C-alpha positions as a Markdown table, in Angstrom:
| # | Residue | x | y | z |
|---|---|---|---|---|
| 1 | Unk | 169.3 | 280.9 | 130.7 |
| 2 | Unk | 172.1 | 278.5 | 130.1 |
| 3 | Unk | 174.3 | 281.2 | 128.7 |
| 4 | Unk | 173.6 | 283.4 | 131.7 |
| 5 | Unk | 174.6 | 280.5 | 134.0 |
| 6 | Unk | 177.8 | 280.0 | 132.0 |
| 7 | Unk | 178.6 | 283.7 | 132.4 |
| 8 | Unk | 178.0 | 283.6 | 136.2 |
| 9 | Unk | 180.1 | 280.5 | 136.5 |
| 10 | Unk | 182.8 | 282.3 | 134.5 |
| 11 | Unk | 182.7 | 285.1 | 137.0 |
| 12 | Unk | 183.1 | 282.6 | 139.8 |
| 13 | Unk | 186.0 | 280.9 | 137.9 |
| 14 | Unk | 187.8 | 284.2 | 137.3 |
| 15 | Unk | 187.5 | 285.1 | 141.0 |
| 16 | Unk | 188.6 | 281.7 | 142.2 |
| 17 | Unk | 191.5 | 281.4 | 139.8 |
| 18 | Unk | 192.7 | 284.9 | 140.9 |
| 19 | Unk | 192.2 | 284.2 | 144.6 |
| 20 | Unk | 194.0 | 280.9 | 144.6 |
| 21 | Unk | 196.8 | 281.0 | 141.9 |
| 22 | Unk | 199.2 | 283.1 | 144.0 |
| 23 | Unk | 199.3 | 280.5 | 146.8 |
| 24 | Unk | 199.4 | 277.3 | 144.8 |
| 25 | Unk | 199.8 | 278.0 | 141.1 |
| 26 | Unk | 200.6 | 274.4 | 140.0 |
| 27 | Unk | 197.8 | 272.9 | 142.0 |
| 28 | Unk | 195.3 | 275.5 | 140.6 |
| 29 | Unk | 196.5 | 274.8 | 137.1 |
| 30 | Unk | 196.1 | 271.1 | 137.4 |
| 31 | Unk | 192.7 | 271.5 | 139.2 |
| 32 | Unk | 191.5 | 273.9 | 136.5 |
| 33 | Unk | 192.4 | 271.5 | 133.7 |
| 34 | Unk | 191.0 | 268.5 | 135.6 |
| 35 | Unk | 187.7 | 270.4 | 136.1 |
| 36 | Unk | 187.6 | 271.2 | 132.4 |
| 37 | Unk | 188.1 | 267.5 | 131.6 |
| 38 | Unk | 185.5 | 266.5 | 134.1 |
| 39 | Unk | 183.0 | 268.9 | 132.8 |
| 40 | Unk | 183.5 | 267.6 | 129.3 |
| 41 | Unk | 183.1 | 264.0 | 130.4 |
| 42 | Unk | 179.9 | 265.0 | 132.3 |
| 43 | Unk | 178.6 | 266.9 | 129.3 |
| 44 | Unk | 179.4 | 264.0 | 127.0 |
| 45 | Unk | 177.6 | 261.5 | 129.3 |
| 46 | Unk | 174.6 | 263.7 | 129.9 |
| 47 | Unk | 173.3 | 264.3 | 126.3 |
| 48 | Unk | 169.9 | 263.0 | 127.3 |
| 49 | Unk | 169.9 | 264.2 | 130.9 |
| 50 | Unk | 169.3 | 268.0 | 130.8 |
| 51 | Unk | 170.0 | 268.7 | 134.5 |
| 52 | Unk | 173.4 | 267.0 | 134.3 |
| 53 | Unk | 174.2 | 268.9 | 131.1 |
| 54 | Unk | 173.4 | 272.2 | 132.9 |
| 55 | Unk | 175.7 | 271.3 | 135.8 |
| 56 | Unk | 178.4 | 270.3 | 133.2 |
| 57 | Unk | 178.1 | 273.7 | 131.4 |
| 58 | Unk | 178.4 | 275.5 | 134.7 |
| 59 | Unk | 181.5 | 273.6 | 135.7 |
| 60 | Unk | 182.9 | 274.2 | 132.2 |
| 61 | Unk | 182.3 | 277.9 | 132.7 |
| 62 | Unk | 184.2 | 277.9 | 136.0 |
| 63 | Unk | 187.1 | 276.1 | 134.5 |
| 64 | Unk | 187.3 | 277.9 | 131.2 |
| 65 | Unk | 187.3 | 281.3 | 133.0 |
| 66 | Unk | 189.9 | 280.3 | 135.6 |
| 67 | Unk | 192.3 | 278.9 | 133.0 |
| 68 | Unk | 193.5 | 282.2 | 131.4 |
| 69 | Unk | 193.9 | 283.8 | 134.9 |
| 70 | Unk | 195.9 | 280.9 | 136.1 |
| 71 | Unk | 198.0 | 280.7 | 133.0 |
| 72 | Unk | 198.7 | 284.4 | 132.7 |
| 73 | Unk | 199.6 | 284.7 | 136.4 |
| 74 | Unk | 201.9 | 281.6 | 136.2 |
| 75 | Unk | 203.7 | 282.9 | 133.0 |
| 76 | Unk | 204.3 | 286.3 | 134.7 |
| 77 | Unk | 205.6 | 284.6 | 137.8 |
| 78 | Unk | 207.9 | 282.3 | 136.0 |
| 79 | Unk | 209.4 | 285.0 | 133.9 |
| 80 | Unk | 209.3 | 288.0 | 136.2 |
| 81 | Unk | 212.5 | 289.4 | 134.7 |
| 82 | Unk | 210.9 | 289.7 | 131.2 |
| 83 | Unk | 207.1 | 290.1 | 131.8 |
| 84 | Unk | 206.4 | 291.8 | 128.4 |
| 85 | Unk | 208.1 | 289.0 | 126.4 |
| 86 | Unk | 206.5 | 286.3 | 128.6 |
| 87 | Unk | 203.0 | 287.9 | 128.2 |
| 88 | Unk | 203.4 | 288.2 | 124.4 |
| 89 | Unk | 204.4 | 284.5 | 124.1 |
| 90 | Unk | 201.4 | 283.6 | 126.3 |
| 91 | Unk | 199.0 | 285.6 | 124.3 |
| 92 | Unk | 200.3 | 284.2 | 121.0 |
| 93 | Unk | 200.1 | 280.6 | 122.3 |
| 94 | Unk | 196.5 | 281.3 | 123.6 |
| 95 | Unk | 195.4 | 282.7 | 120.2 |
| 96 | Unk | 197.0 | 279.8 | 118.4 |
| 97 | Unk | 195.0 | 277.5 | 120.7 |
| 98 | Unk | 191.8 | 279.4 | 119.8 |
| 99 | Unk | 192.6 | 279.1 | 116.1 |
| 100 | Unk | 193.4 | 275.5 | 116.4 |
| 101 | Unk | 190.1 | 274.9 | 118.2 |
| 102 | Unk | 188.2 | 276.7 | 115.5 |
| 103 | Unk | 190.0 | 274.7 | 112.9 |
| 104 | Unk | 189.2 | 271.4 | 114.7 |
| 105 | Unk | 185.6 | 272.3 | 115.1 |
| 106 | Unk | 185.5 | 273.2 | 111.4 |
| 107 | Unk | 186.9 | 269.8 | 110.5 |
| 108 | Unk | 184.4 | 268.1 | 112.8 |
| 109 | Unk | 181.4 | 270.1 | 111.8 |
| 110 | Unk | 179.8 | 267.0 | 110.1 |
| 111 | Unk | 180.1 | 265.0 | 113.3 |
| 112 | Unk | 177.1 | 264.3 | 115.6 |
| 113 | Unk | 176.7 | 267.0 | 118.3 |
| 114 | Unk | 177.0 | 264.2 | 120.9 |
| 115 | Unk | 180.6 | 263.7 | 119.9 |
| 116 | Unk | 181.7 | 267.3 | 120.4 |
| 117 | Unk | 182.5 | 267.0 | 124.2 |
| 118 | Unk | 184.5 | 263.9 | 123.6 |
| 119 | Unk | 186.4 | 265.5 | 120.8 |
| 120 | Unk | 187.0 | 268.6 | 122.9 |
| 121 | Unk | 188.6 | 266.4 | 125.5 |
| 122 | Unk | 191.3 | 265.4 | 123.0 |
| 123 | Unk | 193.6 | 268.5 | 123.6 |
| 124 | Unk | 192.7 | 268.6 | 127.3 |
| 125 | Unk | 194.4 | 265.3 | 128.2 |
| 126 | Unk | 197.9 | 266.3 | 126.8 |
| 127 | Unk | 197.4 | 269.7 | 128.4 |
| 128 | Unk | 197.0 | 268.0 | 131.8 |
| 129 | Unk | 200.0 | 265.7 | 131.2 |
| 130 | Unk | 202.1 | 268.7 | 130.2 |
| 131 | Unk | 201.0 | 270.7 | 133.2 |
| 132 | Unk | 201.7 | 267.7 | 135.5 |
| 133 | Unk | 205.2 | 267.3 | 134.2 |
| 134 | Unk | 206.1 | 270.9 | 134.7 |
| 135 | Unk | 205.8 | 270.8 | 138.5 |
| 136 | Unk | 209.5 | 271.9 | 138.9 |
| 137 | Unk | 208.9 | 275.1 | 136.9 |
| 138 | Unk | 206.4 | 276.2 | 139.5 |
| 139 | Unk | 208.7 | 275.7 | 142.5 |
| 140 | Unk | 211.4 | 278.3 | 141.5 |
| 141 | Unk | 209.8 | 281.5 | 140.1 |
| 142 | Unk | 212.2 | 284.1 | 138.8 |
| 143 | Unk | 212.3 | 287.2 | 140.8 |
| 144 | Unk | 213.0 | 290.7 | 139.4 |
């Protein structure tokens, strides 16, 4: 049931990300990363509280599904003159992130399960800082 909830939350996240990113791309990006961070903090703090853990997983599903939509749309908007190159860089970076996450989990596989949300939060914080400091990039999209 939890996986089904995550999937439904992901559907909602994809829809919300797509519906909102064209109007306020930077705000949506920051909100998505903040929601991901918040869901990980909630999950880390709810190890013994199953209802809160369920809410955390649902919020994580919304954020994790909205993130690729938000990033892809933003990349294409920012580099409208070269969408193929921009998209290939985005896909490469995203895959590098997936590989890095798998490597990180592999290195942490002997850690207690309760530590995983806190460790997953480690790359989310610099991602938020990076997104916050790129506000100017979102105010002047390149047009074709």
